[in-house]
N, C-alpha and C positions, 0 to 999 in steps of 0.2 A: 676884455679881459687881459689881451696882451699888451695891451695899449696900456693899461693899469700897470701891470706889472715895469713894463718899459719906463713908465715916468716916475713911479717906488726907486729901481735902480739908480733913475739919473737923479733925482733928487739925493740921494747916500753917495754919489758920484760926484757933487758938487757941493756937498758939506764937509770942509776939508779940517776943518781947524775945530778938531775934540780933544781936548787937553785928557791925557792919561793919566793915569793915578801915578800920585807923586813919590819917587824913589828914594829910601828902600824902601820895602814895606817890610814889616819886622818879620812877621809869622815864615818869610822865605830868606833870611837874612840870618846870616853868622857872622861873629868875629872871628878870624884867624888870627893866625901869627903877621900876615903878611894885611891884612886891611879884612872890611867886609866882604865876602864871599855870599854867593847863591846856594840855597839850599831847598828842599824837599819838604812844608810844611805841614802841619796838623792834618788831618783829610784830603792830605795826595794833592798838595796846595804845590804850585808850580811855576817858574821864571816864565817859562812858556805861553803859559794860559793870561796870569794876574798883568804882565808885564806888555800884553798884546796890543795892538790896537783891536777895539770890537768892530769885527763883523760879520751882520747880521745872517743868520741861518737861512732867510729866505735868499739871500745873494749868493753865500755857499752853496747854494744847491739850485739856482738858478744855472741853464744850459745856453746862458750867451760866456765866451770865449772870454775868460780873463787873463789877468797880466799882473805880477809882480816885479819889482823891479828895486833892486837895491845898491844903493851909493855906496861904494868906502873913500877909506881916505880919510873922514869924519876926523875934525878935531886939529889936526896937524898944521890946517891954516885957518885961523878964528875968519878970518873975513871971506873965506870962501863958502865957511860952514854957514856961517850967519847968512850968507847970500841963497845958499840952498835952504836952510830955512824958512827965509820970506817970500819965497820964489815958488816952490813945489809944491807939490797938495800934498796932501798929510797923510797919504796915502802909501806914498813912496817913500819909502825904507832906510834906512843912514848904517852902516857902519863903521863903528870909531876905532880907529887905531890906538892900542895902546900905550905910545907916545907923545900926546900932544902936552901941550899944559892945561892945565885948568877944566881938565874935561869934565868933570862932574857938573861944573856951570852953562855946559856946555851941551852935553845932553839932556840937564833938564830945559834947557830951553826948547830943543827940539822935540822930547816927549810933551810940552805944555803945550805946544804948538800943534800935536796931534801926531807925529812922528813916530813910528814905531824906530830902536836901535837892537843893532847887535855888536859882537864883539868881534872884531878883525882878527885873527889868531895868526903870527906870524910861523911858519914850517917850512924846514927846506926845501929849497928849491932843487933840477936839475942844475949842476953848476958850482955849488955854494961850496967857497965864501966867496967866490969872483963875484957873484952875486948874492948879495946877502940880503934879507928882508929886516933886520934889525937886532939888536939884545934879547937877549932872552929866545931864542929861534929854537924851536922844538926840532930836533934833530934827530935823523932816522938809524943812527949809531950811539945815540946817548941810552944809558939806562932808564927804566919807567922810571925811577926815584927821582931823578933830575928833570926828566919832560915833564913829571907831572908838578916837581917844584915852580919849574917856570911858569906853567898852565896855573896856578896858583896866583903866583904874581900878577900876571896879564888879567884873569880873571878882577883881582882887587883893585884895578885902575878907576872902573868906575862900577854905578850901580844901575839898573833898569834894564837890563838888556834881554832879550826872551830867549837867546844860544851866540852861536859864534859860526864866523864862516873861517874858512882860509885863508889868510895871504899869503903868495904864491901853493908852496907844498908840493909841488910835480915829484921827486921823491917823497917826500914823506908819505904822503895819499898813497902811496905805492907800497909802503912797508908795513904789513899786519901787524907784523910783532909790535912794530914803535904804535902804531895806531890804536891799536886793541885797547890798551889800558889808558889812555886818552877819552875815546871813544867812552869807556866805562864808564870815567868821572866826571864827563859831562851828563851822562843819563844820571847818574846820580844823586843830581844838582838841579833836575829839573829843568835841564835847558834841549835845544835843537839847535841839528848842523846843519847847514848850507855849504853844500860844496861849490865853490864857484870855479870852475874850471872845467876850460876843454881840455884838460890830457883825458885821454882812454883809457889808459895804462892805470887806474888807481884801483886800491882792495874797498873803498868806503861804504860801496853796498851789502857785498859779504860782511866788515866790519859793523857796519850799522844793522845789519837782520840779525848776529850773535850779541849782540852787547843790550839790543834793542832801542838805540838810540834814533829817535827821528829824523829821518834824513830826507830830505831833496837838494834836487843839482840844476842849476843853472843848466840853462841852454845857450843863450848869447853875450857874448860880451859886447856891449855895442857901443864903447869908445875905445877899441881898437886900432882903430884911425883915428884919432880926437879931431876933427874938426864936423862941421853941420852937416853936409852933404851924407858923410860918411855914417854919420851918426844916425840918421831918416834914416837911411839905407839899411841900418843892423835894424832899426827899430820897426819896421816894415816886416821884416824877418821874423821878426818876434811875436808879431802882433798874426800871420801866415801861422806860425807856429802854433800860438792859442786859435785858432781857429782850427785848424787841424786836430789838436788833441783838448781842446777844454781849458789848458792852461800853460802861461807860460812864465817862466822866470830869466829875466835878464840881469845883467850887473855892469858898472860903471865904477867910474872913479866919479869925485866931487870936483873935478875940473869947472872953471867956469862955460866953458864952451857945452858941455855933458848939460849942466844944470840947466842952459839955456835952452839949448834945443828938445831938452823932457821938458819941459816946463810949457813952451812952446807945443809940443806934440801932444802933452795931456790933455789941451784944450779941445781938442777934435775927438778927443776919445766919443764922447759921449754921443755924437750923431755917426760914427760908424760901428754900435753898439759892443764895444769892449767895454770892459768894465776895468777899472784901476784895482786893487787890492792888495794889503801890505803882504808881508812873503807869509807873513805867521797864517796864511790865508789857506797859502799851497799842503797844509800839515792835516786839515780839516777838510779842503774841499772835497766833492766826490772824484773820486778815479778815475778817468775813462780810459 
């Protein structure tokens, strides 16, 4: 029986090209002054569910260690985005930056090839403005209406995302008064939030709990040192985290070296008993 289960899981793993539902889905979309925005639809329908890559319940409940990987910066370099879409298995999730050109076309291509997508949201880092994520960055000293206006602008750049992840944000994520209105807005629109951060002094957990925003946090940045050996070492650490805790989330950037290393690494997961899943699975799997 155990062998049959393994074969079932393996079959799921090696079926990477499952097109996702085309976006936008009218029931969970509204048109605002800045463009199309997600909303909670009739019957509680949410983007976090309808735009997610389906992960079978049996796989979610499996005791095998699971890994989700989110690669950010997508859409900024169409050539690298195309490489990632073509070379990586569908369970790798992509975070698209709001500043790229022809974003919806690139997002549609990624989702057609089975990749779940998220929105990468620029947030104030420590050292701002010398270190600047980009236009309309959410700022810790801005009034809530200004940050919400910027948030809606970013959210309107494309459709089809399950939720958002921060780009930088060491300063912003440490300020509960600034973060709470943003978290409330994301929750009200049926989205998830992934904290892409190794900064310990954040208030995301407390804020998510008080607002009801679905939250997970990544464990390892896999390409902090962007060379193949270092990325592979980080992936080994991620595997160790998954074996210890049942689930691990790694983040990285859409660099050619990252794409190539992750693509090669993913081919060996089946024989090591690791299940690769989309980021959305982290919000649905059993917690250990």
